[in-house]
C-alpha positions in Angstrom: 42.4 -20.2 20.1 41.5 -18.3 23.2 38.3 -19.1 25.1 35.6 -16.6 24.1 34.2 -14.4 26.9 30.5 -14.3 27.7 30.3 -10.8 26.2 31.9 -12.1 23.0 29.5 -15.0 22.8 26.6 -12.6 23.3 27.9 -10.4 20.5 27.7 -13.2 18.0 24.3 -14.4 19.2 23.1 -10.8 19.2 24.0 -10.4 15.5 21.9 -13.4 14.5 19.0 -12.5 16.7 18.9 -8.9 15.7 19.3 -9.7 12.0 16.5 -12.3 12.0 14.3 -9.9 14.0 15.0 -7.1 11.5 14.1 -9.4 8.6 10.9 -10.4 10.2 10.1 -6.8 10.8 9.8 -6.5 7.0 8.5 -10.0 6.3 5.5 -10.2 8.7 3.4 -7.4 7.2 4.3 -8.4 3.6 5.0 -12.0 2.8 2.6 -15.0 2.7 3.4 -17.5 5.4 4.0 -21.2 4.6 2.6 -24.0 6.6 4.2 -24.4 10.0 6.2 -21.2 9.4 6.4 -20.4 13.1 8.0 -23.8 13.9 10.4 -23.4 11.0 11.3 -19.9 12.3 12.1 -21.2 15.8 14.2 -23.9 14.3 16.0 -21.3 12.2 16.8 -19.2 15.3 18.3 -22.3 17.0 20.2 -23.2 13.8 21.8 -19.8 13.2 22.5 -19.3 16.9 24.7 -22.4 16.8 26.3 -21.3 13.5 27.1 -17.9 15.0 29.5 -19.6 17.4 31.7 -20.8 14.5 32.9 -17.2 14.3 35.5 -18.0 16.9 37.2 -20.9 15.0 37.2 -18.7 11.9 38.7 -15.8 13.9 41.4 -18.1 15.2 42.1 -19.3 11.7 42.4 -15.8 10.2 44.7 -14.6 13.0 46.9 -17.7 12.5 47.5 -17.4 8.8 47.1 -13.7 8.0 48.9 -10.5 9.0 47.1 -8.6 11.8 46.1 -5.8 9.5 44.3 -8.2 7.2 43.0 -10.6 9.9 40.3 -8.2 11.2 39.0 -7.6 7.7 38.8 -11.3 6.7 37.3 -12.1 10.1 34.5 -9.7 9.4 33.8 -11.6 6.1 32.3 -14.3 8.3 29.1 -12.3 8.6 28.5 -12.3 4.8 27.7 -16.0 4.3 25.8 -16.0 7.6 23.6 -13.1 6.5 23.1 -14.6 3.0 22.0 -17.9 4.7 19.3 -16.1 6.7 18.0 -14.5 3.5 17.7 -17.9 1.9 16.2 -19.4 5.0 13.4 -16.9 4.9 12.1 -18.6 1.7 11.7 -21.8 3.8 9.2 -20.0 6.1 7.6 -17.5 3.6 6.4 -17.6 0.0 8.6 -14.9 -1.5 10.6 -14.5 -4.7 14.4 -14.4 -4.8 14.2 -10.7 -5.4 12.0 -10.1 -2.4 14.3 -12.3 -0.3 17.2 -10.0 -1.3 15.1 -6.9 -0.6 14.2 -8.2 2.9 17.7 -9.3 3.5 19.2 -5.9 2.5 16.7 -4.0 4.6 17.2 -6.3 7.6 21.0 -6.1 7.4 21.0 -2.3 7.2 18.6 -2.1 10.2 20.7 -4.5 12.3 23.9 -2.6 11.5 22.2 0.6 12.6 21.7 -1.0 16.0 25.2 -2.4 16.0 26.8 1.0 15.3 24.7 2.7 17.9 25.1 0.2 20.7 28.5 -1.4 20.1 30.7 1.1 18.2 29.4 4.3 19.7 27.9 3.6 23.1 29.9 0.5 24.3 33.3 1.4 22.9 33.3 5.2 23.0 30.7 6.9 25.1 30.3 4.4 27.9 33.1 1.7 27.8 32.0 0.3 31.2 28.7 -1.0 29.6 30.1 -4.3 28.5 31.4 -5.0 32.1 27.8 -5.8 33.1 26.4 -8.3 30.6 22.7 -8.1 31.7 22.8 -4.3 31.4 24.4 -4.6 28.0 21.8 -7.0 26.8 19.0 -4.8 28.1 20.4 -1.7 26.3 20.7 -3.7 23.1 17.1 -4.9 23.5 15.9 -1.3 24.1 17.8 0.0 21.0 16.3 -2.7 18.9 12.8 -2.0 20.2 13.1 1.8 19.5 14.7 1.5 16.0 12.7 -1.5 14.8 9.5 0.0 16.1 10.1 3.2 14.1 11.0 1.2 11.0 7.9 -0.9 11.3 5.7 2.1 11.7 7.2 3.5 8.5 7.4 0.4 6.4 4.5 -1.9 7.5 1.7 0.0 5.7 3.5 0.2 2.2 4.6 -3.4 2.4 1.2 -4.6 3.4 -0.2 -3.1 0.2 2.1 -5.1 -2.0 -0.1 -8.2 -2.0 2.7 -10.6 -1.0 5.0 -9.7 -4.0 7.1 -6.6 -4.5 9.4 -7.7 -7.3 9.2 -10.5 -9.8 12.4 -12.6 -10.4 13.5 -10.7 -13.5 17.2 -10.6 -14.2 17.4 -6.8 -14.0 15.8 -6.8 -10.6 18.1 -9.5 -9.2 21.2 -7.7 -10.5 19.9 -4.5 -8.9 19.6 -6.1 -5.5 22.8 -8.1 -5.7 24.6 -4.8 -6.5 22.9 -3.0 -3.7 23.8 -5.8 -1.3 27.4 -5.8 -2.4 27.6 -2.0 -1.9 26.0 -2.3 1.6 28.4 -5.1 2.7 31.5 -3.4 1.3 30.7 -0.1 2.9 29.8 -1.5 6.3 32.8 -3.7 6.5 35.1 -0.9 5.3 33.7 1.4 8.0 34.3 -1.3 10.6 37.8 -1.9 9.4 38.5 1.9 9.7 37.0 1.8 13.1 39.5 -0.8 14.4 42.4 0.3 12.3 42.7 3.9 13.5 41.0 4.9 16.8 41.5 8.5 15.9 38.7 8.3 13.3 36.4 6.1 15.4 33.5 8.4 15.6 33.7 9.4 12.0 33.8 5.8 10.7 30.9 4.9 12.9 28.8 7.9 11.8 29.6 7.0 8.2 28.4 3.4 8.6 25.3 4.7 10.3 24.5 7.1 7.4 25.2 4.5 4.7 22.7 2.1 6.3 20.1 4.9 6.8 20.5 5.8 3.1 20.0 2.2 2.1 16.9 1.9 4.1 15.7 5.2 2.5 16.3 3.7 -0.9 14.4 0.6 0.0 11.4 2.6 1.3 11.3 4.8 -1.9 11.6 1.7 -4.0 8.6 0.2 -2.4 6.6 3.4 -2.7 7.6 3.7 -6.3 6.5 0.2 -7.1 3.1 0.8 -5.4 2.7 4.1 -7.3 3.4 2.4 -10.7 0.8 -0.3 -9.8 -1.7 2.3 -8.9 -1.2 4.2 -12.1 -1.5 1.0 -14.1 -4.8 0.2 -12.4 -6.1 3.7 -12.7 -5.3 3.8 -16.5 -7.0 0.5 -16.9 -10.1 1.9 -15.1 -10.1 4.8 -17.4 -10.0 2.5 -20.4 -12.8 0.4 -18.9 -14.8 3.5 -18.2 -14.6 4.5 -21.9 -15.9 1.1 -22.9 -18.5 1.1 -20.2 -19.8 4.5 -21.2 -20.2 3.4 -24.8 -22.0 0.3 -23.7 -24.3 2.2 -21.3 -25.2 4.8 -23.9 -26.2 2.0 -26.3 -28.3 0.4 -23.5 -30.1 3.7 -22.6 -30.8 4.4 -26.3 -32.3 0.9 -26.6 -34.4 1.6 -23.6 -35.5 5.0 -25.1 -36.6 3.2 -28.2 -38.5 0.6 -26.2 -40.2 3.4 -24.2 -41.2 5.2 -27.4 -42.7 2.0 -28.8 -44.5 1.4 -25.6 -46.3 4.7 -26.0 -47.8 3.6 -29.2 -48.6 0.2 -27.7 -50.4 2.0 -24.8 -52.4 4.1 -27.2 -53.5 1.0 -29.1 -54.4 -0.8 -26.0 -56.4 2.1 -24.6 -58.8 1.9 -27.5 -59.9 -1.6 -26.4 -62.6 -2.2 -23.8 -61.2 -5.0 -21.8 -60.5 -4.1 -18.1 -57.3 -6.1 -17.9 -55.8 -4.4 -20.8 -56.6 -1.0 -19.3 -54.9 -2.1 -16.1 -51.9 -3.2 -18.2 -51.8 0.2 -20.0 -51.9 2.0 -16.6 -49.0 0.0 -15.3 -46.9 0.6 -18.4 -47.6 4.3 -18.2 -46.4 4.4 -14.6 -43.2 2.6 -15.6 -42.7 5.1 -18.4 -43.2 8.0 -16.1 -40.8 6.6 -13.6 -38.2 6.2 -16.2 -38.7 9.7 -17.5 -38.2 11.1 -14.0 -34.6 9.6 -14.0 -33.6 12.2 -16.6 -32.2 15.0 -14.6 -30.4 17.4 -16.9 -30.0 18.6 -20.4 -26.5 17.1 -20.6 -26.9 13.9 -22.5 -23.7 12.3 -21.1 -24.7 13.1 -17.5 -28.1 11.7 -18.0 -26.7 8.6 -19.5 -24.5 8.1 -16.4 -27.2 9.0 -13.9 -29.9 6.9 -15.5 -27.7 3.8 -15.4 -26.6 4.4 -11.8 -30.2 5.2 -10.7 -31.5 1.9 -12.2 -28.7 0.0 -10.6 -29.4 1.6 -7.2 -33.1 0.9 -7.5 -32.3 -2.8 -7.9 -30.3 -2.7 -4.6 -32.9 -0.8 -2.7 -30.8 2.4 -2.7 -32.2 5.8 -3.6 -30.1 8.2 -5.7 -31.1 11.8 -5.0 -29.6 14.3 -7.4 -29.4 18.1 -7.2 -28.2 19.5 -10.5 -27.7 23.2 -11.2 -26.2 24.8 -14.3 -23.7 22.3 -15.7 -20.5 23.3 -17.5 -18.8 20.0 -18.1 -18.0 20.1 -21.8 -14.3 20.5 -21.1 -14.3 17.0 -19.7 -13.8 14.1 -22.1 -16.7 11.7 -22.1 -14.6 8.8 -20.7 -13.2 11.0 -18.0 -16.6 12.4 -17.1 -18.0 8.8 -16.9 -15.2 7.6 -14.7 -15.4 10.7 -12.4 -19.1 10.5 -11.8 -19.3 6.7 -12.0 -16.6 6.2 -9.4 -18.0 8.9 -7.1 -21.5 7.3 -7.1 -20.1 3.8 -6.8 -18.0 4.8 -3.8 -21.1 6.2 -2.1 -23.2 3.1 -3.0 -20.5 0.9 -1.5 -20.9 2.9 1.8 -24.6 2.4 2.1 -25.1 -1.0 0.4 -25.0 -3.0 3.7 -26.7 -0.5 6.0 -29.6 -2.2 7.8 -31.7 1.0 8.0 -33.5 1.6 4.7 -33.8 5.3 5.5 -30.0 5.6 5.4 -29.6 3.7 2.1 -29.5 7.1 0.2 -26.8 8.6 -2.0 -27.0 12.3 -2.5 -25.3 13.8 -5.6 -24.9 17.5 -6.2 -23.3 19.1 -9.2 -23.1 22.9 -9.3 -21.2 25.6 -11.2 -20.2 28.8 -9.4 -17.4 31.2 -9.5 -15.6 29.5 -12.4 -15.6 26.1 -10.7 -17.6 23.0 -11.0 -18.4 21.3 -7.7 -19.3 17.6 -7.6 -20.2 16.3 -4.2 -21.6 13.0 -2.9 -22.9 12.4 0.6 -23.7 9.0 2.1 -24.1 7.4 5.5 -21.6 4.8 6.5 -21.2 2.2 9.3 -18.3 1.5 11.6 -15.1 3.5 12.1 -13.5 5.4 9.3 -9.8 6.5 9.4 -8.3 8.8 6.8 -4.8 8.2 5.6 -3.0 10.4 3.1 -6.4 12.1 2.3 -8.1 8.8 1.6 -10.1 6.3 3.7 -8.1 3.4 5.0 -9.8 0.2 3.9 -10.8 -2.4 6.5 -11.0 -5.2 4.0 -8.8 -8.2 4.2 -7.3 -7.5 0.8 -6.3 -3.8 0.9 -4.2 -4.1 -2.3 -7.4 -4.5 -4.4 -9.4 -1.6 -3.0 -9.3 2.2 -2.9 -8.6 2.7 -6.6 -12.0 4.4 -7.3 -11.1 7.4 -5.1 -7.5 7.4 -6.4 -8.7 7.5 -10.0 -11.0 10.4 -9.0 -8.1 12.3 -7.5 -6.0 11.5 -10.5 -8.6 13.0 -12.9 -9.2 16.0 -10.7 -5.5 16.8 -10.7 -5.4 16.2 -14.5 -7.9 19.0 -15.0 -6.2 21.3 -12.5 -8.7 20.7 -9.7 -8.7 18.9 -6.4 -10.5 16.1 -4.4 -11.2 16.1 -0.7 -13.0 13.7 1.6 -14.4 14.1 5.1 -16.3 12.0 7.6 -18.4 13.3 10.4 -21.4 12.1 12.4 -21.7 9.0 10.3 -21.8 10.9 7.0 -19.1 10.6 4.4 -18.6 13.5 2.0 -16.6 13.5 -1.2 -16.1 16.8 -2.9 -14.5 17.4 -6.3 -13.6 20.9 -7.4 -12.7 21.5 -11.1 -11.9 24.9 -12.7 -14.1 25.5 -15.7 -12.0 25.5 -18.9 -13.0 27.2 -22.1 
């Protein structure tokens, strides 16, 4: 076995370092860290750096027992168990399922191979062969390529992965088989392209480009898979909210009917008490009448369903020291089902209440609701003050809460219902005021 050159040693170390960096690119915004994960990670870097140097004995063995045309291919198989070992080792540092370890490993391997193809196969061996003559420059170029590509991937993947709540796939047999098959396709294609690269220099550029495109396609599949899983979860939560809204509406209507009966009975009680001469009883009667008058002022419109919702929300706001100010014009909401109407208005008001709940200034603890019908459209709008910075992402506010996976579904359900009825939802924030507007075409 020939003594490996410094560049050859760097190449093997580079594979391990780039692969682990790529895997952590996907792990850090996603997976839950185990105790002492950083120490275990550093130990893993040392371990796999040492293991990477066993490539040279394996290369000597393959060249000694196999024909030259086969030796390169079997030598390349060395990277398969090494890559699988890094995938398994990620479970030592992070709390992830086997499926998610495969997902991370596939994504990391594809990302690392993109850098390898760009720097080693295209730049160092074709465009600028003198690059490997200066190892520090070669290392610097490799680091720069990793920084650019990995930075772009992190920008694209970090947000979706952070919304997964630490688990993307459960360890179901179908999921495991899917990722095992995808990994097999990735490894087969990349090794085949590398074999073509060394076997026939005439197709060097073509084989390198093919390997690059395959890895880019795999990363695209991984991204779409993540987004699809998130979309399915959102739809499940939204449909659950719709079902909860239907039950909540029924419960609230019964509650308001009970209050109506109690108010009606109180009127007769007040009349009976008024005939008595005792001063305390008259004061009690006056207080009851004020409460009845206050309750009656909560009724805003002739639409029974809207009143049921608004009375409940107004009473809830009053308990929290929040004022619900309503401006209602002509209402044409009969085309909405009662559960959908409750969910739409309820979530719109709840979202505004969430914005003002913790404001220290009592004058800003106000939620304004406007419902108007004009030009064949129903406009539902809420205005509320808010504190801090608010960033919109994909048309929705980006949550600042520690558990983003559990928040934001109120506005998503509103957008879902608006689109269901052929309308739209928009949000804006300016000068400390958040505005939510829903436009629905009136349907006969």
